[in-house]
C-alpha positions, 0 to 999 in steps of 0.5 A: 477368076479362080473358078475358071481354072477348075473343072466343073466336076471339082465344084459340083456337090458330091451327090450330083457329080455322078449324074452330071458326068453321066449326062456329059458322057451320054451327050458325047457318046450319042452326039447330042448337040446341046444339053441343059442341067441344073446342079448345086456347087460348093463355093470356096467359102463352103456356101451352096449355089445352084448353076444352070449350065448349057453344054454344046458339042463342038468339033475341032478338026477330029476332036470333040470339045464341050463348050459350057455356059453356066449361070447362077440360078440360086434365087430361082431354085430357092423360090422353087424349093419354097413353093414346093414346101408350101404346096406340101403344107397346103395339101396336108392342110387341105386333107386335114380339113376335108377328112375330119369331122372334128372341130379345130382352129387354125391360127397364126403364131400371133393368134390371128384366126385362119379357120 
């Protein structure tokens, strides 16, 4: 309940604030009906969570309002980051295997031989 009393910019991680504010301002200025953003927030306990936020423009008489719905996408983002790291390692390994004429061995920490 406490989070509902805050502005979203109060909880966005500092390095993302400018980007999100700029996107919301652009949405208003260019009359873009809807937008979607993903960004990290910091909880009251200092933990990092990721939100996926949809924002709709709404007109109340002559006043423009932004109506937002945000959901916790932390698990998806952590999986995405892990996949990116795995792909980087596989690319490095592939380059090593394909670009060396030296003999080498690749094994797990327990000694299980991979290559």
